[in-house]
N, CA, C and O atoms as a CHARMM CRD file, in Angstrom:
* protein
*
  280
    1    1 LEU  N    -46.83400   7.63200  -9.07700 PROA 1      0.00000
    2    1 LEU  CA   -48.22400   7.28200  -8.86600 PROA 1      0.00000
    3    1 LEU  C    -49.08800   7.55500 -10.08600 PROA 1      0.00000
    4    1 LEU  O    -49.95800   6.75500 -10.42900 PROA 1      0.00000
    5    2 TYR  N    -48.84600   8.69100 -10.74300 PROA 2      0.00000
    6    2 TYR  CA   -49.65200   9.07400 -11.89100 PROA 2      0.00000
    7    2 TYR  C    -48.74300   9.34500 -13.07800 PROA 2      0.00000
    8    2 TYR  O    -47.64800   9.88700 -12.93000 PROA 2      0.00000
    9    3 GLU  N    -49.21500   8.96000 -14.25700 PROA 3      0.00000
   10    3 GLU  CA   -48.46200   9.27700 -15.46400 PROA 3      0.00000
   11    3 GLU  C    -48.75800  10.71400 -15.86200 PROA 3      0.00000
   12    3 GLU  O    -49.90400  11.15700 -15.78500 PROA 3      0.00000
   13    4 PHE  N    -47.73700  11.44100 -16.28400 PROA 4      0.00000
   14    4 PHE  CA   -47.92000  12.79900 -16.77100 PROA 4      0.00000
   15    4 PHE  C    -46.86600  13.08500 -17.82900 PROA 4      0.00000
   16    4 PHE  O    -45.83000  12.42400 -17.89200 PROA 4      0.00000
   17    5 GLU  N    -47.14600  14.07200 -18.64800 PROA 5      0.00000
   18    5 GLU  CA   -46.29200  14.41300 -19.77000 PROA 5      0.00000
   19    5 GLU  C    -45.02600  15.13200 -19.30700 PROA 5      0.00000
   20    5 GLU  O    -45.07800  16.03500 -18.47200 PROA 5      0.00000
   21    6 TYR  N    -43.90800  14.72000 -19.85800 PROA 6      0.00000
   22    6 TYR  CA   -42.65000  15.42400 -19.63100 PROA 6      0.00000
   23    6 TYR  C    -41.72500  15.15700 -20.80800 PROA 6      0.00000
   24    6 TYR  O    -41.91900  14.20300 -21.56000 PROA 6      0.00000
   25    7 ILE  N    -40.74000  15.99000 -20.95600 PROA 7      0.00000
   26    7 ILE  CA   -39.74500  15.84400 -22.01100 PROA 7      0.00000
   27    7 ILE  C    -38.37300  15.84500 -21.35500 PROA 7      0.00000
   28    7 ILE  O    -38.07000  16.70000 -20.52300 PROA 7      0.00000
   29    8 LYS  N    -37.54900  14.87800 -21.73900 PROA 8      0.00000
   30    8 LYS  CA   -36.17000  14.84700 -21.23600 PROA 8      0.00000
   31    8 LYS  C    -35.30000  15.59000 -22.24800 PROA 8      0.00000
   32    8 LYS  O    -35.27600  15.24500 -23.42900 PROA 8      0.00000
   33    9 THR  N    -34.59100  16.60600 -21.77800 PROA 9      0.00000
   34    9 THR  CA   -33.71400  17.38700 -22.64200 PROA 9      0.00000
   35    9 THR  C    -32.28300  17.27000 -22.13500 PROA 9      0.00000
   36    9 THR  O    -32.02900  16.65500 -21.10000 PROA 9      0.00000
   37   10 SER  N    -31.36100  17.86000 -22.86500 PROA 10     0.00000
   38   10 SER  CA   -29.96200  17.83700 -22.43000 PROA 10     0.00000
   39   10 SER  C    -29.77200  18.62000 -21.13000 PROA 10     0.00000
   40   10 SER  O    -28.78900  18.41100 -20.41900 PROA 10     0.00000
   41   11 ARG  N    -30.71300  19.52500 -20.81500 PROA 11     0.00000
   42   11 ARG  CA   -30.64100  20.33400 -19.58900 PROA 11     0.00000
   43   11 ARG  C    -31.45400  19.73500 -18.44800 PROA 11     0.00000
   44   11 ARG  O    -31.54400  20.33300 -17.37500 PROA 11     0.00000
   45   12 GLY  N    -32.03900  18.57600 -18.65900 PROA 12     0.00000
   46   12 GLY  CA   -32.86000  17.95700 -17.62600 PROA 12     0.00000
   47   12 GLY  C    -34.25100  17.65700 -18.14500 PROA 12     0.00000
   48   12 GLY  O    -34.42500  17.36300 -19.32800 PROA 12     0.00000
   49   13 TYR  N    -35.23400  17.72800 -17.27600 PROA 13     0.00000
   50   13 TYR  CA   -36.61000  17.42200 -17.63700 PROA 13     0.00000
   51   13 TYR  C    -37.43500  18.69700 -17.72400 PROA 13     0.00000
   52   13 TYR  O    -37.19300  19.65800 -16.99400 PROA 13     0.00000
   53   14 GLN  N    -38.42000  18.69500 -18.63300 PROA 14     0.00000
   54   14 GLN  CA   -39.38800  19.79100 -18.72000 PROA 14     0.00000
   55   14 GLN  C    -40.77000  19.19900 -18.49800 PROA 14     0.00000
   56   14 GLN  O    -41.09100  18.12400 -19.00400 PROA 14     0.00000
   57   15 PHE  N    -41.58200  19.92000 -17.73100 PROA 15     0.00000
   58   15 PHE  CA   -42.91800  19.46700 -17.38800 PROA 15     0.00000
   59   15 PHE  C    -43.94700  20.45800 -17.90500 PROA 15     0.00000
   60   15 PHE  O    -43.64200  21.63500 -18.09900 PROA 15     0.00000
   61   16 SER  N    -45.16600  19.98200 -18.12900 PROA 16     0.00000
   62   16 SER  CA   -46.23100  20.87800 -18.57100 PROA 16     0.00000
   63   16 SER  C    -46.56200  21.87300 -17.46500 PROA 16     0.00000
   64   16 SER  O    -46.30000  21.62300 -16.28800 PROA 16     0.00000
   65   17 SER  N    -47.13500  22.99300 -17.85500 PROA 17     0.00000
   66   17 SER  CA   -47.47800  24.01700 -16.86700 PROA 17     0.00000
   67   17 SER  C    -48.47800  23.48400 -15.84600 PROA 17     0.00000
   68   17 SER  O    -48.44000  23.88300 -14.68300 PROA 17     0.00000
   69   18 ALA  N    -49.36100  22.60000 -16.25900 PROA 18     0.00000
   70   18 ALA  CA   -50.34900  22.04600 -15.32600 PROA 18     0.00000
   71   18 ALA  C    -49.66400  21.28500 -14.19100 PROA 18     0.00000
   72   18 ALA  O    -50.08100  21.37400 -13.03600 PROA 18     0.00000
   73   19 ILE  N    -48.62800  20.54900 -14.51900 PROA 19     0.00000
   74   19 ILE  CA   -47.90300  19.79900 -13.48900 PROA 19     0.00000
   75   19 ILE  C    -47.17200  20.75500 -12.55200 PROA 19     0.00000
   76   19 ILE  O    -47.25300  20.61400 -11.33100 PROA 19     0.00000
   77   20 LEU  N    -46.45900  21.72700 -13.12100 PROA 20     0.00000
   78   20 LEU  CA   -45.71600  22.65900 -12.27000 PROA 20     0.00000
   79   20 LEU  C    -46.63400  23.51000 -11.41200 PROA 20     0.00000
   80   20 LEU  O    -46.30700  23.81500 -10.26500 PROA 20     0.00000
   81   21 GLU  N    -47.77500  23.89500 -11.95500 PROA 21     0.00000
   82   21 GLU  CA   -48.71600  24.68200 -11.16600 PROA 21     0.00000
   83   21 GLU  C    -49.30700  23.83500 -10.04000 PROA 21     0.00000
   84   21 GLU  O    -49.61100  24.35500  -8.96500 PROA 21     0.00000
   85   22 ALA  N    -49.47100  22.53600 -10.28300 PROA 22     0.00000
   86   22 ALA  CA   -50.05700  21.65100  -9.27000 PROA 22     0.00000
   87   22 ALA  C    -49.07600  21.32600  -8.14800 PROA 22     0.00000
   88   22 ALA  O    -49.48200  21.14300  -7.00000 PROA 22     0.00000
   89   23 ILE  N    -47.80400  21.25600  -8.47100 PROA 23     0.00000
   90   23 ILE  CA   -46.81500  20.87900  -7.45400 PROA 23     0.00000
   91   23 ILE  C    -45.67300  21.88700  -7.42400 PROA 23     0.00000
   92   23 ILE  O    -44.52300  21.53800  -7.69000 PROA 23     0.00000
   93   24 PHE  N    -45.98900  23.13100  -7.10200 PROA 24     0.00000
   94   24 PHE  CA   -45.00200  24.21300  -7.05200 PROA 24     0.00000
   95   24 PHE  C    -44.26500  24.12500  -5.71900 PROA 24     0.00000
   96   24 PHE  O    -44.71600  24.66100  -4.70700 PROA 24     0.00000
   97   25 THR  N    -43.13000  23.44500  -5.73700 PROA 25     0.00000
   98   25 THR  CA   -42.36600  23.25600  -4.50300 PROA 25     0.00000
   99   25 THR  C    -40.88200  23.46400  -4.76700 PROA 25     0.00000
  100   25 THR  O    -40.45200  23.53000  -5.91800 PROA 25     0.00000
  101   26 THR  N    -40.11000  23.56700  -3.70600 PROA 26     0.00000
  102   26 THR  CA   -38.66200  23.71300  -3.84600 PROA 26     0.00000
  103   26 THR  C    -37.99000  22.40800  -4.24600 PROA 26     0.00000
  104   26 THR  O    -36.78400  22.38200  -4.49000 PROA 26     0.00000
  105   27 VAL  N    -38.75400  21.33100  -4.31500 PROA 27     0.00000
  106   27 VAL  CA   -38.19300  20.07800  -4.81700 PROA 27     0.00000
  107   27 VAL  C    -37.88800  20.22400  -6.30200 PROA 27     0.00000
  108   27 VAL  O    -36.92100  19.64500  -6.79900 PROA 27     0.00000
  109   28 ILE  N    -38.69300  20.98300  -7.00100 PROA 28     0.00000
  110   28 ILE  CA   -38.53100  21.16500  -8.44000 PROA 28     0.00000
  111   28 ILE  C    -37.63200  22.35700  -8.73500 PROA 28     0.00000
  112   28 ILE  O    -36.83100  22.30200  -9.66800 PROA 28     0.00000
  113   29 VAL  N    -37.74400  23.40600  -7.98300 PROA 29     0.00000
  114   29 VAL  CA   -36.92000  24.59600  -8.20100 PROA 29     0.00000
  115   29 VAL  C    -36.11700  24.89400  -6.94300 PROA 29     0.00000
  116   29 VAL  O    -36.50900  24.52900  -5.83400 PROA 29     0.00000
  117   30 SER  N    -35.00100  25.55400  -7.13300 PROA 30     0.00000
  118   30 SER  CA   -34.19400  25.94700  -5.97400 PROA 30     0.00000
  119   30 SER  C    -34.90200  27.07600  -5.22800 PROA 30     0.00000
  120   30 SER  O    -35.83400  27.68800  -5.75000 PROA 30     0.00000
  121   31 ALA  N    -34.46200  27.33900  -4.03200 PROA 31     0.00000
  122   31 ALA  CA   -35.04200  28.44000  -3.25600 PROA 31     0.00000
  123   31 ALA  C    -34.83200  29.76500  -3.97800 PROA 31     0.00000
  124   31 ALA  O    -35.71500  30.62300  -3.96600 PROA 31     0.00000
  125   32 HSD  N    -33.68700  29.93600  -4.59700 PROA 32     0.00000
  126   32 HSD  CA   -33.39900  31.16900  -5.34100 PROA 32     0.00000
  127   32 HSD  C    -34.35300  31.31900  -6.52800 PROA 32     0.00000
  128   32 HSD  O    -34.90700  32.39600  -6.75000 PROA 32     0.00000
  129   33 GLU  N    -34.54300  30.23400  -7.29200 PROA 33     0.00000
  130   33 GLU  CA   -35.47600  30.27700  -8.42500 PROA 33     0.00000
  131   33 GLU  C    -36.89500  30.54000  -7.94500 PROA 33     0.00000
  132   33 GLU  O    -37.62800  31.31400  -8.56000 PROA 33     0.00000
  133   34 ARG  N    -37.28600  29.89400  -6.84400 PROA 34     0.00000
  134   34 ARG  CA   -38.62300  30.10800  -6.27800 PROA 34     0.00000
  135   34 ARG  C    -38.83600  31.57400  -5.93100 PROA 34     0.00000
  136   34 ARG  O    -39.89500  32.13500  -6.21000 PROA 34     0.00000
  137   35 ASP  N    -37.82500  32.19700  -5.32000 PROA 35     0.00000
  138   35 ASP  CA   -37.93600  33.60200  -4.94100 PROA 35     0.00000
  139   35 ASP  C    -38.08100  34.50200  -6.16600 PROA 35     0.00000
  140   35 ASP  O    -38.86000  35.45500  -6.14600 PROA 35     0.00000
  141   36 ILE  N    -37.34400  34.20800  -7.21700 PROA 36     0.00000
  142   36 ILE  CA   -37.45700  34.98300  -8.46400 PROA 36     0.00000
  143   36 ILE  C    -38.86400  34.85800  -9.03000 PROA 36     0.00000
  144   36 ILE  O    -39.46400  35.85100  -9.44100 PROA 36     0.00000
  145   37 ILE  N    -39.39000  33.63700  -9.05000 PROA 37     0.00000
  146   37 ILE  CA   -40.73500  33.40100  -9.58500 PROA 37     0.00000
  147   37 ILE  C    -41.78200  34.12400  -8.74300 PROA 37     0.00000
  148   37 ILE  O    -42.67500  34.77400  -9.28700 PROA 37     0.00000
  149   38 LEU  N    -41.67900  34.01700  -7.42700 PROA 38     0.00000
  150   38 LEU  CA   -42.66300  34.66600  -6.55500 PROA 38     0.00000
  151   38 LEU  C    -42.61200  36.18700  -6.67600 PROA 38     0.00000
  152   38 LEU  O    -43.65300  36.84400  -6.65500 PROA 38     0.00000
  153   39 ARG  N    -41.40700  36.75300  -6.80400 PROA 39     0.00000
  154   39 ARG  CA   -41.29900  38.20600  -7.01300 PROA 39     0.00000
  155   39 ARG  C    -41.97500  38.60600  -8.31900 PROA 39     0.00000
  156   39 ARG  O    -42.68600  39.61000  -8.36600 PROA 39     0.00000
  157   40 GLY  N    -41.76000  37.83700  -9.36900 PROA 40     0.00000
  158   40 GLY  CA   -42.35800  38.14400 -10.66300 PROA 40     0.00000
  159   40 GLY  C    -43.86700  38.01000 -10.68200 PROA 40     0.00000
  160   40 GLY  O    -44.53800  38.65900 -11.48400 PROA 40     0.00000
  161   41 MET  N    -44.40500  37.17700  -9.81000 PROA 41     0.00000
  162   41 MET  CA   -45.85100  36.98400  -9.74900 PROA 41     0.00000
  163   41 MET  C    -46.51900  37.91800  -8.75000 PROA 41     0.00000
  164   41 MET  O    -47.74700  37.98900  -8.70200 PROA 41     0.00000
  165   42 SER  N    -45.74100  38.62700  -7.96100 PROA 42     0.00000
  166   42 SER  CA   -46.32500  39.47500  -6.92100 PROA 42     0.00000
  167   42 SER  C    -47.00900  40.69900  -7.51800 PROA 42     0.00000
  168   42 SER  O    -46.66700  41.16500  -8.60500 PROA 42     0.00000
  169   43 GLU  N    -47.98300  41.20200  -6.77100 PROA 43     0.00000
  170   43 GLU  CA   -48.68800  42.41100  -7.18900 PROA 43     0.00000
  171   43 GLU  C    -47.68600  43.56700  -7.21800 PROA 43     0.00000
  172   43 GLU  O    -46.93600  43.76100  -6.26200 PROA 43     0.00000
  173   44 GLY  N    -47.67300  44.31400  -8.28500 PROA 44     0.00000
  174   44 GLY  CA   -46.76000  45.44100  -8.40200 PROA 44     0.00000
  175   44 GLY  C    -45.36000  45.06100  -8.85800 PROA 44     0.00000
  176   44 GLY  O    -44.43500  45.86600  -8.74900 PROA 44     0.00000
  177   45 ALA  N    -45.19200  43.83900  -9.36900 PROA 45     0.00000
  178   45 ALA  CA   -43.87400  43.42100  -9.85600 PROA 45     0.00000
  179   45 ALA  C    -43.46300  44.28700 -11.03900 PROA 45     0.00000
  180   45 ALA  O    -44.29300  44.66000 -11.86800 PROA 45     0.00000
  181   46 THR  N    -42.18700  44.59900 -11.10400 PROA 46     0.00000
  182   46 THR  CA   -41.66800  45.39600 -12.21800 PROA 46     0.00000
  183   46 THR  C    -41.55200  44.51600 -13.45900 PROA 46     0.00000
  184   46 THR  O    -41.63200  43.29000 -13.37600 PROA 46     0.00000
  185   47 PHE  N    -41.36400  45.16100 -14.60700 PROA 47     0.00000
  186   47 PHE  CA   -41.17400  44.40800 -15.84600 PROA 47     0.00000
  187   47 PHE  C    -39.95200  43.49900 -15.72500 PROA 47     0.00000
  188   47 PHE  O    -39.99000  42.34600 -16.15500 PROA 47     0.00000
  189   48 ALA  N    -38.87400  44.01400 -15.14400 PROA 48     0.00000
  190   48 ALA  CA   -37.64600  43.22800 -14.99300 PROA 48     0.00000
  191   48 ALA  C    -37.88500  41.99300 -14.12000 PROA 48     0.00000
  192   48 ALA  O    -37.36800  40.91700 -14.42000 PROA 48     0.00000
  193   49 GLU  N    -38.66300  42.13800 -13.04500 PROA 49     0.00000
  194   49 GLU  CA   -38.96800  41.00800 -12.16900 PROA 49     0.00000
  195   49 GLU  C    -39.84000  39.98300 -12.88800 PROA 49     0.00000
  196   49 GLU  O    -39.62300  38.77800 -12.76000 PROA 49     0.00000
  197   50 LYS  N    -40.82600  40.46400 -13.64300 PROA 50     0.00000
  198   50 LYS  CA   -41.67900  39.54900 -14.41300 PROA 50     0.00000
  199   50 LYS  C    -40.86600  38.81600 -15.46800 PROA 50     0.00000
  200   50 LYS  O    -41.04500  37.61600 -15.67800 PROA 50     0.00000
  201   51 HSD  N    -39.97800  39.53600 -16.12600 PROA 51     0.00000
  202   51 HSD  CA   -39.14800  38.93400 -17.17100 PROA 51     0.00000
  203   51 HSD  C    -38.21200  37.87800 -16.57400 PROA 51     0.00000
  204   51 HSD  O    -38.04800  36.80200 -17.15000 PROA 51     0.00000
  205   52 ALA  N    -37.60700  38.17300 -15.43900 PROA 52     0.00000
  206   52 ALA  CA   -36.72300  37.21000 -14.77800 PROA 52     0.00000
  207   52 ALA  C    -37.49600  35.94800 -14.38900 PROA 52     0.00000
  208   52 ALA  O    -37.00700  34.83300 -14.57200 PROA 52     0.00000
  209   53 ALA  N    -38.69800  36.13000 -13.85500 PROA 53     0.00000
  210   53 ALA  CA   -39.53400  34.99200 -13.47700 PROA 53     0.00000
  211   53 ALA  C    -39.91900  34.18300 -14.70500 PROA 53     0.00000
  212   53 ALA  O    -39.89100  32.95300 -14.67700 PROA 53     0.00000
  213   54 PHE  N    -40.27600  34.86900 -15.77800 PROA 54     0.00000
  214   54 PHE  CA   -40.64100  34.19900 -17.02200 PROA 54     0.00000
  215   54 PHE  C    -39.48900  33.32300 -17.50800 PROA 54     0.00000
  216   54 PHE  O    -39.70900  32.18500 -17.92300 PROA 54     0.00000
  217   55 GLU  N    -38.27500  33.84000 -17.46000 PROA 55     0.00000
  218   55 GLU  CA   -37.11700  33.07200 -17.93100 PROA 55     0.00000
  219   55 GLU  C    -36.87800  31.82200 -17.08900 PROA 55     0.00000
  220   55 GLU  O    -36.55400  30.76600 -17.63200 PROA 55     0.00000
  221   56 VAL  N    -37.03400  31.93000 -15.77300 PROA 56     0.00000
  222   56 VAL  CA   -36.85600  30.76200 -14.90700 PROA 56     0.00000
  223   56 VAL  C    -37.93400  29.72700 -15.20300 PROA 56     0.00000
  224   56 VAL  O    -37.63100  28.54900 -15.39100 PROA 56     0.00000
  225   57 VAL  N    -39.18100  30.16000 -15.24300 PROA 57     0.00000
  226   57 VAL  CA   -40.28900  29.23600 -15.45800 PROA 57     0.00000
  227   57 VAL  C    -40.23300  28.64300 -16.85700 PROA 57     0.00000
  228   57 VAL  O    -40.47900  27.45000 -17.03600 PROA 57     0.00000
  229   58 GLU  N    -39.91600  29.45400 -17.83900 PROA 58     0.00000
  230   58 GLU  CA   -39.86100  28.97900 -19.22200 PROA 58     0.00000
  231   58 GLU  C    -38.85500  27.84000 -19.37400 PROA 58     0.00000
  232   58 GLU  O    -39.10100  26.90200 -20.13300 PROA 58     0.00000
  233   59 SER  N    -37.74500  27.90400 -18.67800 PROA 59     0.00000
  234   59 SER  CA   -36.73300  26.85400 -18.78100 PROA 59     0.00000
  235   59 SER  C    -37.21500  25.52300 -18.20300 PROA 59     0.00000
  236   59 SER  O    -36.64700  24.47700 -18.51600 PROA 59     0.00000
  237   60 LEU  N    -38.24600  25.54700 -17.36900 PROA 60     0.00000
  238   60 LEU  CA   -38.76400  24.33800 -16.73000 PROA 60     0.00000
  239   60 LEU  C    -40.00000  23.77000 -17.40900 PROA 60     0.00000
  240   60 LEU  O    -40.37700  22.62900 -17.14300 PROA 60     0.00000
  241   61 MET  N    -40.63800  24.54700 -18.28300 PROA 61     0.00000
  242   61 MET  CA   -41.94000  24.15600 -18.81900 PROA 61     0.00000
  243   61 MET  C    -41.91000  23.78000 -20.28700 PROA 61     0.00000
  244   61 MET  O    -41.11200  24.29600 -21.07000 PROA 61     0.00000
  245   62 ILE  N    -42.79800  22.86800 -20.63600 PROA 62     0.00000
  246   62 ILE  CA   -43.05000  22.53500 -22.03200 PROA 62     0.00000
  247   62 ILE  C    -43.95600  23.61100 -22.62100 PROA 62     0.00000
  248   62 ILE  O    -43.69300  24.12300 -23.70900 PROA 62     0.00000
  249   63 ASP  N    -45.02000  23.95200 -21.90300 PROA 63     0.00000
  250   63 ASP  CA   -45.95500  24.99800 -22.32200 PROA 63     0.00000
  251   63 ASP  C    -45.47600  26.33000 -21.77300 PROA 63     0.00000
  252   63 ASP  O    -44.90300  26.36500 -20.68400 PROA 63     0.00000
  253   64 PRO  N    -45.69200  27.44000 -22.49500 PROA 64     0.00000
  254   64 PRO  CA   -45.26500  28.74000 -21.96700 PROA 64     0.00000
  255   64 PRO  C    -46.04300  29.10800 -20.70200 PROA 64     0.00000
  256   64 PRO  O    -47.21900  28.76500 -20.58200 PROA 64     0.00000
  257   65 PRO  N    -45.40800  29.79500 -19.76900 PROA 65     0.00000
  258   65 PRO  CA   -46.06900  30.19300 -18.52000 PROA 65     0.00000
  259   65 PRO  C    -47.00300  31.37900 -18.74300 PROA 65     0.00000
  260   65 PRO  O    -46.62500  32.52600 -18.50200 PROA 65     0.00000
  261   66 LYS  N    -48.20900  31.10500 -19.19700 PROA 66     0.00000
  262   66 LYS  CA   -49.16400  32.14800 -19.57800 PROA 66     0.00000
  263   66 LYS  C    -49.51600  33.08000 -18.42000 PROA 66     0.00000
  264   66 LYS  O    -49.75800  34.26500 -18.64800 PROA 66     0.00000
  265   67 TYR  N    -49.55000  32.58100 -17.19400 PROA 67     0.00000
  266   67 TYR  CA   -49.96400  33.40900 -16.06300 PROA 67     0.00000
  267   67 TYR  C    -48.97900  34.52700 -15.76900 PROA 67     0.00000
  268   67 TYR  O    -49.33600  35.49000 -15.09000 PROA 67     0.00000
  269   68 LEU  N    -47.74400  34.42700 -16.26100 PROA 68     0.00000
  270   68 LEU  CA   -46.78600  35.50800 -16.06300 PROA 68     0.00000
  271   68 LEU  C    -46.89500  36.57300 -17.14400 PROA 68     0.00000
  272   68 LEU  O    -46.29400  37.64100 -17.02700 PROA 68     0.00000
  273   69 LEU  N    -47.65600  36.28900 -18.19300 PROA 69     0.00000
  274   69 LEU  CA   -47.75700  37.22400 -19.30900 PROA 69     0.00000
  275   69 LEU  C    -48.94700  38.15800 -19.18700 PROA 69     0.00000
  276   69 LEU  O    -49.14900  39.01600 -20.04600 PROA 69     0.00000
  277   70 GLU  N    -49.73200  38.00800 -18.14400 PROA 70     0.00000
  278   70 GLU  CA   -50.92700  38.84600 -17.97600 PROA 70     0.00000
  279   70 GLU  C    -50.57100  40.26700 -17.62500 PROA 70     0.00000
  280   70 GLU  O    -51.46000  41.10100 -17.45000 PROA 70     0.00000
């Protein structure tokens, strides 16, 4: 329906953070990846949980996931 920026890589497609933030669903990530991301974004997440979430999100995004670096 709408054109948006993406990059096709050997590992699949990467989307801008704006797109992923707008349509954060299990269609794009597996349930396991979603759980890792949600744990990393939760209040009181450990450094290890934030780092794991960052790695999952980073592999899907063109732009770095700034909201996980706060």
